[in-house]
N, C-alpha and C positions, 0 to 999 in steps of 0.2 A: 916144689913140696906140696904134699897133701893134706888137704884140710882135715884136722881129726874130726870124726864124726860124734864121738863122745864127750867133748869138752865143752863145758857151759863157760863160755868166753867171758874174761873180765879184763876189759883193755884198757891200757896204760899208756900216756903218751910219753915217747922218748925223745930228745931234742939232740940235735948236733952243734956242738960249738966252733965246729971247723969244718972247712971243704973237703976235708980228708975221708970222712966219714959221710956217707951217704946212704939210703937204703931205697930197695926195689919191692914193691909190693909183692907179697907171696900170692896173692890171689889173681890180680888182673895184670900184674907183671909191670905197671906204670912206674914212674921213676926218673932220674934219682930224686929221692925227696929230702929236705932238711931235718923232717921230723916225720916219725911212724907211729902207729899204734901198734903195741905189742901185747897178747894174751899173757897175763901173769901164768897160768897154767901150763900150755902147751906151746909157748913161746911164738906163735903164730904172730908174724909182721904183717900188717895191712895199712893201707892209704885211707883218708877218713870215709868215702863212699863205701868201701868194702867194708868197714867195721858194721855197718848197719845189715850187711848181707850173711855176715858170717853168724 
């Protein structure tokens, strides 16, 4: 997934309560993560270090 260039990201953390749903970062492809940060506007999902880069 390409990072949108025109979005002013506003991240919120989403958590998984089960081992069935895990996420990979859309920027650095690390994972699987029990929690991920998702942009409210463009739905970009990133790990904690990548939220500062976006």
